[in-house]
ZAMARGU-4260 file (C-alpha; in steps of 0.2 Angstrom, whole numbers, plus 5000, padded with zeros to 4 digits):
<rodrens>
0) 5090/5049/5016 | 5090/5030/5020 | 5092/5018/5005 | 5075/5010/5010 | 5067/5026/5009
5) 5074/5031/4993 | 5071/5013/4985 | 5053/5015/4992 | 5050/5033/4983 | 5058/5025/4967
10) 5043/5010/4969 | 5031/5023/4970 | 5036/5032/4954 | 5038/5015/4947 | 5019/5010/4952
15) 5013/5023/4940 | 5022/5015/4926 | 5018/4997/4928 | 5017/4987/4911 | 5000/4980/4914
20) 4987/4985/4928 | 4987/4974/4943 | 4970/4965/4949 | 4961/4973/4961 | 4965/4963/4977
25) 4985/4968/4971 | 4979/4986/4970 | 4973/4985/4987 | 4987/4978/4995 | 4997/4992/4986
30) 4987/5005/4993 | 4987/4997/5010 | 5005/4996/5012 | 5010/5012/5007 | 4997/5021/5017
35) 5005/5009/5032 | 5021/5016/5025 | 5017/5034/5024 | 5002/5036/5039 | 5005/5022/5051
40) 4990/5012/5056 | 4972/5014/5051 | 4960/5027/5060 | 4943/5032/5062 | 4928/5022/5058
45) 4925/5008/5044 | 4914/5016/5029 | 4897/5009/5028 | 4889/4996/5016 | 4887/5012/5003
50) 4904/5016/5001 | 4910/4997/4993 | 4927/5004/4988 | 4930/5015/5005 | 4927/5000/5013
55) 4938/4988/5005 | 4953/5000/5006 | 4949/5002/5025 | 4949/4984/5028 | 4966/4981/5016
60) 4975/4996/5026 | 4967/4987/5042 | 4974/4971/5036 | 4992/4977/5038 | 4989/4987/5056
65) 5004/4986/5067 | 5017/4983/5052 | 5031/4994/5054 | 5034/5009/5043 | 5052/5002/5037
70) 5043/4983/5035 | 5030/4992/5026 | 5041/5001/5013 | 5050/4986/5011 | 5035/4976/5007
75) 5029/4988/4996 | 5045/4990/4985 | 5047/4970/4984 | 5029/4969/4978 | 5031/4984/4965
80) 5047/4973/4958 | 5037/4960/4957 | 5025/4967/4946 | 5036/4975/4933
</rodrens>
């Protein structure tokens, strides 16, 4: 396993034990970077107005579209480190 992948997996574990809950915008960034790192670019239709949470998550993930897996993992790891 690469060092980056190991650091990413450690950051995922750390994200569940942060000292305080991040604000919603930060949570969306964490979600988007995680999804980009693990699944790649967002696909499918954007959720409708009735699903505000789903829509926000979709938009956040779409905002990092095109970001490579390694770069997404690095940004995720750096973000979690900054929140510790």
